[in-house]
C-alpha positions as CSV (number, residue, x, y, z in Angstrom):
1,M,32.9,6.8,26.5
2,C,31.6,9.6,28.9
3,H,30.5,9.0,32.0
4,R,28.2,12.2,33.4
5,A,25.0,11.8,33.5
6,T,22.5,15.2,32.5
7,T,21.2,16.5,35.7
8,A,5.1,30.9,26.0
9,C,8.4,33.7,26.5
10,R,8.3,37.1,27.1
11,R,10.6,39.9,26.6
12,R,12.4,41.0,29.3
13,A,14.9,44.7,30.1
14,W,18.4,43.5,30.0
15,T,20.0,44.4,32.7
16,P,24.3,44.3,32.6
17,L,24.4,41.9,35.9
18,A,27.1,39.8,34.6
19,L,28.5,41.6,31.8
20,L,29.7,44.7,33.7
21,C,33.1,44.1,32.7
22,V,32.2,44.7,29.1
23,G,31.0,48.1,29.5
24,G,32.3,50.6,26.6
25,F,32.2,48.7,24.0
26,Q,30.3,50.3,20.9
27,A,27.3,52.1,22.0
28,A,25.6,49.0,24.0
29,R,26.1,46.6,21.3
30,A,28.4,44.5,23.8
31,Q,26.7,45.4,27.0
32,G,24.5,42.9,26.5
33,P,22.0,40.9,24.4
34,L,19.6,42.8,22.1
35,F,16.8,40.9,23.0
36,V,16.1,38.2,26.0
37,F,12.8,36.6,26.2
38,D,11.3,35.1,29.8
39,G,9.2,32.0,30.0
40,D,6.1,32.9,31.6
41,A,6.4,30.4,34.5
42,T,7.7,27.6,36.6
43,E,8.8,24.6,34.0
44,D,7.8,26.4,31.0
45,R,11.7,25.8,30.0
46,C,11.7,28.6,27.6
47,G,14.3,28.6,25.1
48,R,14.4,25.3,25.3
49,A,14.3,25.1,21.0
50,V,15.6,28.7,19.7
51,A,16.3,29.7,15.8
52,G,16.2,32.5,13.4
53,A,13.1,32.6,11.6
54,G,13.9,35.0,8.6
55,D,12.1,37.7,7.8
56,V,8.1,37.1,9.0
57,N,6.7,40.3,9.0
58,A,9.3,41.3,5.5
59,D,9.8,44.2,6.9
60,G,13.5,44.5,6.2
61,H,14.6,42.7,9.8
62,D,15.7,39.0,10.2
63,D,13.0,37.7,13.5
64,V,13.2,35.2,15.4
65,I,11.3,31.7,17.2
66,V,11.8,30.5,20.4
67,G,10.1,27.0,22.0
68,A,8.8,26.9,25.1
69,W,8.2,23.1,25.4
70,R,6.4,22.3,29.0
71,D,4.2,25.8,29.4
72,D,0.8,25.4,30.4
73,D,-1.5,28.4,29.0
74,G,-2.7,25.8,25.6
75,A,-3.1,22.1,27.6
76,L,-1.0,21.5,30.5
77,N,2.1,20.9,29.4
78,G,1.1,21.2,26.2
79,G,3.8,23.7,24.8
80,R,4.2,27.1,22.9
81,A,6.3,28.7,20.5
82,R,6.5,32.7,20.1
83,V,7.8,34.5,17.2
84,Y,9.7,37.8,17.8
85,S,11.0,41.0,15.8
86,G,14.1,41.0,14.5
87,A,13.7,45.4,14.5
88,D,11.9,45.7,17.7
89,G,11.5,42.4,19.5
90,S,8.0,42.9,19.9
91,L,5.9,39.6,19.8
92,L,4.3,38.5,16.0
93,H,2.7,35.5,16.7
94,T,2.3,33.2,19.4
95,F,1.2,29.1,18.6
96,D,-0.1,27.3,21.8
97,G,0.0,23.3,21.7
98,A,-3.6,21.7,21.9
99,A,-2.7,18.2,23.8
100,S,-1.6,17.9,27.4
101,E,1.8,16.9,27.3
102,G,2.0,17.4,23.6
103,S,5.7,19.6,24.1
104,F,5.0,21.5,21.0
105,G,7.9,23.7,21.2
106,V,10.6,21.4,21.7
107,A,11.9,22.0,18.1
108,V,11.6,24.9,16.3
109,D,12.7,26.0,12.9
110,G,12.2,29.0,10.3
111,A,10.4,27.1,7.5
112,G,11.6,29.1,4.3
113,D,8.9,30.8,2.1
114,V,6.8,27.8,2.2
115,N,3.7,29.3,0.1
116,A,5.5,31.5,-1.9
117,D,4.0,34.7,-0.2
118,G,6.9,36.8,-0.3
119,F,7.1,35.9,3.8
120,D,8.7,33.9,5.6
121,D,7.2,31.0,7.5
122,L,7.2,29.1,10.3
123,I,7.9,25.2,11.4
124,V,6.9,24.0,14.8
125,G,7.6,20.0,16.4
126,A,5.4,18.4,19.1
127,M,7.3,15.3,19.9
128,H,4.7,13.8,22.3
129,D,1.7,14.6,20.6
130,P,-1.0,11.7,20.6
131,S,-2.8,12.4,17.7
132,G,-1.4,9.4,15.8
133,G,-1.0,7.2,18.7
134,T,1.0,7.3,21.9
135,E,4.0,10.2,21.7
136,S,3.8,9.4,18.0
137,G,4.4,13.1,17.6
138,A,3.4,15.9,15.4
139,V,4.6,18.7,13.3
140,F,2.8,21.8,12.4
141,V,3.6,24.6,9.5
142,Y,2.2,28.1,10.4
143,S,2.8,31.1,7.9
144,G,4.9,34.1,8.5
145,S,2.1,36.8,7.0
146,D,-0.7,35.6,9.6
147,G,-0.5,32.9,11.6
148,T,-2.4,30.7,9.8
149,L,-2.0,26.9,9.7
150,L,-0.4,25.4,6.9
151,H,0.3,22.5,7.0
152,S,0.4,19.6,10.0
153,W,1.2,15.8,10.0
154,T,1.4,13.2,12.7
155,G,3.6,10.6,13.4
156,A,2.3,6.9,12.7
157,G,2.5,5.0,15.4
158,N,3.0,4.8,19.1
159,G,6.6,6.5,20.2
160,E,7.8,7.4,17.0
161,R,7.8,11.2,18.3
162,H,7.7,12.5,15.1
163,G,8.7,16.5,15.1
164,A,12.0,15.9,17.7
165,A,13.7,17.8,15.4
166,V,12.3,20.1,12.8
167,A,14.3,22.2,10.1
168,G,13.5,24.3,6.7
169,A,15.0,22.3,4.3
170,G,14.9,24.7,0.9
171,D,13.7,23.7,-1.8
172,V,14.5,20.2,-2.5
173,N,12.5,19.6,-5.8
174,G,13.0,22.7,-7.3
175,D,9.2,23.4,-7.1
176,G,10.1,27.7,-6.1
177,F,8.3,26.2,-2.6
178,D,10.7,25.8,0.2
179,D,10.2,22.8,1.5
180,V,10.7,21.3,5.3
181,I,12.5,17.7,7.3
182,C,11.3,16.3,10.1
183,G,12.8,14.3,12.6
184,S,11.3,10.8,14.4
185,P,14.0,9.5,16.7
186,T,12.5,6.6,18.2
187,R,10.8,5.5,15.1
188,G,10.1,1.5,14.9
189,G,8.7,0.0,17.1
190,G,8.5,-2.2,19.6
191,F,11.4,0.0,21.6
192,L,13.5,-0.4,19.0
193,F,14.1,3.6,18.3
194,K,15.6,3.1,14.8
195,G,14.0,6.5,14.2
196,G,13.1,7.5,10.9
197,A,13.0,11.0,8.5
198,T,11.3,12.9,6.3
199,V,10.9,15.3,3.9
200,Y,7.8,17.0,2.9
201,S,6.7,19.2,0.1
202,G,6.2,22.8,0.9
203,Q,3.7,23.9,-1.2
204,N,1.1,21.0,-1.3
205,G,2.5,18.6,1.9
206,T,3.3,15.4,0.3
207,V,6.2,13.2,1.1
208,L,9.2,14.0,-0.9
209,Y,11.4,11.5,0.6
210,N,10.9,9.0,3.6
211,Y,14.2,7.4,5.4
212,D,13.8,4.7,8.3
213,G,17.4,3.6,10.5
214,G,18.8,1.1,9.8
215,A,19.5,-0.8,13.5
216,T,18.4,-0.9,17.2
217,S,18.6,2.5,19.1
218,E,19.9,4.0,16.4
219,H,17.7,7.3,16.5
220,F,18.0,7.9,12.9
221,G,17.0,11.5,12.6
222,A,17.1,12.8,16.2
223,A,18.8,15.8,14.3
224,V,17.9,17.4,11.0
225,S,18.9,19.9,9.1
226,G,19.0,21.9,5.6
227,A,22.7,21.9,3.8
228,G,21.7,24.3,1.4
229,D,22.7,23.2,-2.3
230,I,25.9,21.0,-1.6
231,D,26.4,19.7,-5.1
232,G,25.5,22.3,-7.3
233,D,22.6,21.5,-9.1
234,G,20.5,23.5,-7.9
235,R,18.5,21.8,-5.3
236,A,18.7,21.9,-2.0
237,D,20.2,19.3,0.0
238,F,19.6,18.2,3.9
239,V,21.4,16.2,6.6
240,I,20.2,13.8,9.1
241,G,21.8,12.7,12.8
242,I,22.6,9.4,13.7
243,P,23.8,9.8,17.4
244,G,23.0,5.9,18.0
245,G,25.3,4.8,15.3
246,D,27.5,1.6,16.0
247,V,30.5,2.4,13.6
248,P,33.2,2.3,14.3
249,D,32.3,1.3,18.1
250,V,29.0,1.4,19.8
251,D,27.2,5.0,20.1
252,A,29.8,6.0,18.2
253,G,27.0,8.1,15.9
254,G,26.9,9.8,12.4
255,A,25.5,12.1,10.0
256,R,24.2,11.3,6.6
257,V,23.9,14.1,3.3
258,Y,20.9,13.6,1.1
259,A,20.6,15.2,-2.1
260,G,17.3,16.6,-3.0
261,A,17.5,16.1,-6.4
262,D,17.1,12.3,-6.0
263,G,17.8,11.4,-2.3
264,S,20.6,9.5,-2.9
265,L,23.4,9.6,-0.2
266,L,26.2,12.0,-1.1
267,Y,28.1,11.8,2.2
268,E,28.2,9.8,5.2
269,F,30.7,11.3,8.1
270,H,30.7,8.6,11.6
271,G,32.4,9.7,15.3
272,D,35.9,8.8,16.1
273,G,34.7,5.6,18.9
274,A,32.5,4.6,21.6
275,G,29.8,6.5,23.2
276,D,30.7,9.8,21.0
277,R,27.0,10.5,19.7
278,F,28.5,12.4,16.8
279,G,25.2,13.3,14.9
280,T,23.4,15.0,18.2
281,S,23.4,18.0,16.0
282,V,23.7,19.0,12.4
283,A,23.6,21.9,10.7
284,A,24.3,24.1,7.5
285,A,27.6,25.7,8.1
286,G,27.3,28.1,5.3
287,D,30.4,28.4,3.1
288,V,33.1,28.2,6.1
289,D,35.9,28.2,3.9
290,G,35.3,30.3,1.0
291,D,34.8,28.2,-1.7
292,G,31.2,28.7,-3.1
293,T,29.8,25.6,-1.7
294,P,28.1,26.4,1.4
295,D,29.6,23.2,4.0
296,L,28.5,21.6,7.4
297,I,28.7,21.6,11.2
298,V,28.1,18.7,14.0
299,G,28.3,18.2,17.0
300,A,29.1,15.1,19.5
301,H,28.5,15.9,22.7
302,G,29.7,12.3,24.3
303,A,33.4,12.8,22.2
304,D,36.1,12.9,24.7
305,N,38.9,14.3,22.8
306,G,39.4,17.3,25.7
307,G,38.2,15.1,28.2
308,S,35.1,12.6,29.2
309,C,31.9,14.1,27.8
310,A,33.6,17.3,27.2
311,G,32.5,17.3,23.3
312,I,33.8,18.2,19.8
313,A,31.8,19.8,16.6
314,R,33.4,18.7,13.4
315,V,32.9,21.1,10.1
316,F,32.8,19.7,7.2
317,S,33.3,20.0,3.4
318,G,30.7,20.5,1.2
319,T,32.6,20.7,-1.8
320,D,34.2,17.1,-0.9
321,G,33.5,15.9,2.6
322,S,37.1,16.1,4.1
323,V,37.2,18.1,7.3
324,L,37.7,21.9,7.7
325,F,38.8,21.7,11.3
326,T,37.4,20.0,14.7
327,L,36.5,22.2,17.9
328,I,37.2,20.7,20.8
329,G,35.6,21.0,24.5
330,A,37.7,21.7,27.0
331,D,36.2,20.5,30.0
332,E,34.8,17.3,31.3
333,G,31.0,16.9,30.9
334,D,31.0,20.3,29.3
335,W,28.7,18.5,26.8
336,F,30.0,20.6,24.1
337,G,28.5,20.3,20.3
338,G,24.9,19.0,22.1
339,S,24.2,22.2,19.9
340,V,25.5,23.8,17.0
341,D,24.4,25.9,13.5
342,G,26.1,28.5,10.9
343,A,26.3,31.8,12.4
344,G,26.4,33.8,9.2
345,D,29.1,36.3,8.9
346,V,29.5,37.8,12.4
347,N,32.4,39.7,12.4
348,G,32.1,40.9,8.9
349,D,35.3,39.0,7.4
350,G,33.7,37.8,4.7
351,Y,33.0,34.1,5.8
352,A,30.9,31.9,7.5
353,D,31.0,31.7,11.2
354,L,29.4,28.8,13.4
355,I,28.1,28.8,17.0
356,V,28.7,25.6,19.3
357,G,26.6,25.2,22.8
358,F,27.7,23.7,25.9
359,L,24.8,23.4,28.2
360,Q,26.8,21.9,30.9
361,A,29.5,23.8,31.3
362,D,30.9,25.1,34.7
363,G,31.9,28.6,34.5
364,A,32.0,31.9,37.1
365,A,27.8,31.4,38.1
366,G,27.9,28.1,39.0
367,A,28.0,24.4,38.2
368,D,25.9,23.7,34.9
369,C,25.6,27.5,34.3
370,G,26.4,26.8,30.2
371,A,27.9,28.1,27.7
372,Y,28.2,29.2,24.0
373,R,31.2,30.5,21.6
374,V,31.1,31.9,18.3
375,F,34.1,30.3,16.2
376,S,35.6,31.8,13.1
377,G,34.9,30.1,9.5
378,A,38.2,31.6,8.4
379,D,40.9,30.2,11.2
380,G,38.4,28.6,13.9
381,S,39.5,31.1,16.4
382,V,37.2,31.8,19.5
383,L,35.0,35.3,18.1
384,Q,32.6,35.4,21.1
385,A,31.7,33.2,24.5
386,G,29.3,33.7,27.0
387,W,28.2,31.6,30.1
388,G,24.6,31.8,32.3
389,E,24.2,33.8,34.7
390,G,23.1,30.7,37.2
391,S,24.0,27.6,38.0
392,G,21.6,24.9,36.1
393,D,20.5,27.6,33.7
394,W,22.1,25.3,30.9
395,L,22.9,28.1,28.4
396,G,23.6,26.6,24.9
397,C,20.9,24.1,24.9
398,S,20.4,25.4,21.9
399,V,21.6,27.8,19.6
400,G,21.0,29.6,16.1
401,G,22.1,31.9,13.7
402,A,19.6,34.7,13.5
403,G,20.5,36.4,10.1
404,D,20.7,40.0,10.4
405,V,18.4,41.3,13.1
406,N,19.3,44.9,14.1
407,N,20.5,45.0,10.1
408,D,23.8,46.8,10.3
409,G,25.6,44.3,8.3
410,L,26.9,41.7,10.7
411,D,24.9,38.5,11.6
412,D,23.7,38.0,14.5
413,F,22.2,34.6,16.8
414,V,20.0,33.5,19.2
415,V,20.7,31.8,22.6
416,G,18.5,29.1,24.7
417,A,18.9,29.1,28.6
418,F,16.3,26.9,29.5
419,G,17.2,26.3,33.2
420,D,17.1,29.9,33.8
421,D,14.8,31.1,36.6
422,P,13.6,34.9,35.5
423,N,9.5,33.5,36.3
424,G,10.2,30.8,38.3
425,E,11.9,27.6,38.0
426,R,13.0,26.8,35.0
427,S,11.0,29.0,33.3
428,G,13.9,29.7,30.6
429,S,15.4,32.2,28.5
430,A,16.6,32.7,24.9
431,S,19.0,35.9,24.6
432,V,19.5,37.5,20.8
433,F,23.3,38.4,20.6
434,A,24.4,41.3,17.9
435,G,27.5,40.0,15.6
436,M,30.3,42.3,16.5
437,A,33.6,43.7,14.7
438,I,35.1,44.6,18.1
439,A,34.3,41.8,20.8
440,P,36.1,41.1,24.6
441,F,37.2,37.5,24.8
442,C,39.4,35.8,26.8
443,G,38.0,37.0,30.1
444,G,37.5,35.5,33.7
445,G,35.3,32.3,33.6
446,A,36.8,31.4,29.9
447,G,39.5,29.4,30.3
448,P,42.1,28.5,33.0
449,P,42.4,29.8,36.5
450,C,44.3,32.8,37.3
451,P,47.6,31.9,38.7
452,C,48.6,31.8,42.4
453,S,45.0,31.1,43.2
454,R,43.6,34.6,42.4
455,T,40.5,35.2,40.9
456,A,39.0,37.0,38.1
457,P,35.7,38.6,37.4
458,L,33.9,37.6,34.5
459,G,35.3,38.7,31.7
460,A,37.9,40.3,33.0
461,G,41.7,39.7,34.1
462,C,43.4,38.5,37.1
463,R,43.3,40.4,40.0
464,N,46.6,42.3,40.4
465,S,48.0,43.5,43.9
466,T,45.5,46.3,44.6
467,G,42.0,44.0,44.5
468,S,40.9,45.3,41.2
469,A,41.1,43.2,37.6
470,G,42.5,45.0,34.3
471,L,39.6,45.4,32.3
472,A,40.2,46.0,28.5
473,T,37.6,48.1,27.0
474,A,37.3,50.1,23.4
475,S,35.1,53.0,22.0
476,G,34.9,54.0,18.3
477,S,33.6,52.1,15.8
478,S,36.0,49.5,14.0
479,G,35.5,50.6,10.4
480,A,38.6,51.9,8.6
481,A,36.9,54.9,6.9
482,D,36.3,56.5,10.8
483,D,39.4,55.7,12.3
484,D,38.3,56.5,15.7
485,L,39.5,53.5,17.0
486,S,40.2,53.4,20.7
487,I,41.2,51.0,23.5
488,H,41.0,52.1,27.3
489,A,41.8,49.8,30.3
490,S,40.4,50.5,33.8
491,G,42.0,48.5,37.0
492,L,45.1,48.6,36.5
493,V,48.4,49.5,39.5
494,A,48.7,53.6,39.4
495,G,51.6,55.3,38.0
496,A,52.9,51.7,36.8
497,P,53.7,51.5,32.7
498,A,51.1,49.7,30.8
499,L,51.4,48.5,26.9
500,L,48.6,48.1,24.5
501,L,49.7,44.6,22.7
502,A,48.1,43.5,19.4
503,G,48.3,39.5,17.9
504,D,47.5,37.7,14.9
505,Q,45.8,35.3,16.8
506,A,44.2,34.3,19.8
507,L,45.4,31.8,22.0
508,A,44.7,28.3,23.0
509,D,41.2,28.3,21.1
510,G,40.6,31.9,22.5
511,V,40.6,31.3,26.5
512,G,44.5,31.9,26.8
513,T,47.6,30.6,29.0
514,P,48.4,31.6,32.3
515,L,51.9,33.7,32.5
516,G,53.2,36.2,34.5
517,D,50.4,37.0,37.2
518,G,47.3,36.7,34.4
519,I,46.0,35.0,31.3
520,L,48.0,35.9,27.8
521,C,45.3,36.0,25.8
522,I,47.5,36.4,22.2
523,G,49.7,35.3,19.6
524,T,51.9,34.8,16.8
525,N,53.3,38.0,15.6
526,V,52.7,39.6,18.7
527,V,53.7,44.0,18.4
528,R,53.6,46.9,20.3
529,L,51.4,49.3,19.8
530,G,52.1,52.2,22.5
531,L,52.8,52.5,25.6
532,A,51.3,54.3,28.8
533,L,51.6,55.3,32.0
534,V,48.5,54.7,34.4
535,D,47.0,57.5,36.1
536,G,45.7,58.1,39.5
537,T,42.1,56.6,39.0
538,R,44.3,53.5,38.0
539,R,43.5,53.8,33.7
540,A,45.0,54.3,30.4
541,S,44.1,55.1,27.1
542,W,45.5,54.3,23.5
543,G,43.8,55.7,20.5
544,P,42.1,57.6,18.4
545,H,43.7,56.9,15.4
546,L,44.8,53.1,15.8
547,P,43.5,51.6,12.8
548,S,45.8,54.1,10.6
549,A,48.6,54.1,13.5
550,A,49.0,50.5,13.1
551,G,48.6,50.3,9.1
552,W,45.8,47.7,9.4
553,N,43.8,47.0,6.0
554,P,40.0,46.5,6.0
555,G,38.9,42.8,6.2
556,V,41.7,42.1,8.9
557,T,41.3,40.8,12.5
558,R,43.6,42.0,15.2
559,Y,43.7,40.5,18.8
560,L,44.7,43.5,21.3
561,Q,45.5,42.9,25.0
562,V,47.1,45.1,27.6
563,W,50.2,44.1,29.8
564,Y,50.8,46.2,33.2
565,R,53.7,46.3,35.9
566,D,52.2,44.7,39.1
567,P,55.5,44.9,41.4
568,D,53.5,43.9,44.2
569,G,51.8,41.1,42.7
570,R,50.8,37.5,44.6
571,C,53.1,35.6,42.2
572,G,56.6,37.7,42.2
573,T,56.3,38.0,38.6
574,G,56.0,41.3,37.9
575,F,53.9,42.0,35.6
576,N,49.8,40.9,34.6
577,F,47.4,41.5,32.1
578,T,43.6,42.2,30.8
579,N,41.5,40.6,29.1
580,G,41.5,40.0,25.6
581,I,39.5,42.5,22.7
582,R,39.1,41.1,19.0
583,V,38.9,43.4,16.3
584,T,38.1,43.2,13.3
585,L,38.5,46.4,10.7
586,L,35.3,46.8,8.6
587,P,35.5,49.5,5.4
């Protein structure tokens, strides 16, 4: 059991302050988010909830929704949710909570096409709304086409906190209208906190299924999600988190998957041990293993596999409920798995990928700056990663697959940081990142410390004898037909030899392992792609026809890194490394 305690958005123009290390990648895609949306004022906590919204305005670009649950524009701490265009980041809709302290926007999601008008709709939770009693909670569904209110439901009694979790459920009953699911994690009365969850018809708002938690403090419904058609009967199924479940031990947690056709139980999963809080987050993962059946991901922020409260996220097969793989947080108190989602196919390899947030991760920017990682559905390796820009940012408090926001054929994702301070303390922010077939990994701040007490700038290799750090970047594209990919390294040692290496895997979950004066990031079938002599500006390059020269085929992923001589390095080993670069070759 872990012991650590936790301590209306506007678009922001991105400045690559914290991502200087990635300059030089394809166009501007790797230099930072596509869009950043900031909270308006102190304590708005914008980004507490983020999600893909679907194509709300039917322009062919997927859009996003962001919650700011303490925004004051509609009422004191009433909350706000805003919907932004994936095409250009412009504001499409603003919804304000009307109740003081209502926490409108604490949960948001795309609802699918609830009214079957060809436009995707939105769902917003307000867990402290008093309409049905003190903190009874409420849920609101809005039209994507014009923002009108389509449905609303309130909790049935005091303290229910209906709407603490909300999600689009897909077409559960097969009537051609998408339905929604809402969690009430403290339902039960008398501070029993058994919890509950309700599935509503998108067509007419009637209750399709209602579930109540079975034990005190079970918090059934603390997380909910549509699951896709798990059992292959043509109906959308759904998953409910139970982080307070006591099987096999106190607060081990659990998650249950239910059939949309009849509401019956399909699968039940449990945490490994006391305090895991398995089911804190649940999500549809997409078809991770490529067997034609959608899979599931469940987070357990309190799991101790990688250290006290380091956390885990576990991926389950939709076909038979077996564990496909377990992703493990590496550092004590990170709360890895506090938020999870399917990310779509981020790298274009044909497999659905995954995103995991860990809001209490410590990084180069300070304690609790927070972080996220995107993992390959094909093999569980790290595809992309990011850290908060300041102490207490809590980046990764919420994560979501965003669909293909920029229409480049790769799925994108959105990450919240409600502790970010762009417009006052904890005004919060949300960032939309592009899926990339080329991406950096294993740089400073990502994993183990550099040898011999050296430091590494965020995203780069460990510092060498010149005081600089080796930085690998890419230019060109990852398209096999273009065959124009080049790799560049800067910050090396003038006159020294440098080798471009390629491997089949990223080492140590993508964060690498210390070797020589630096961090080795790649492994398995490592080969040399070319030797270069570092010039007087301490740079070296390889390319531009790397894919064809190396004999790579479309769909293959390779992990690249530059090794270079540093005779005067502090550790005395005579060599060092840059960061790594992951390349997935597209057609």
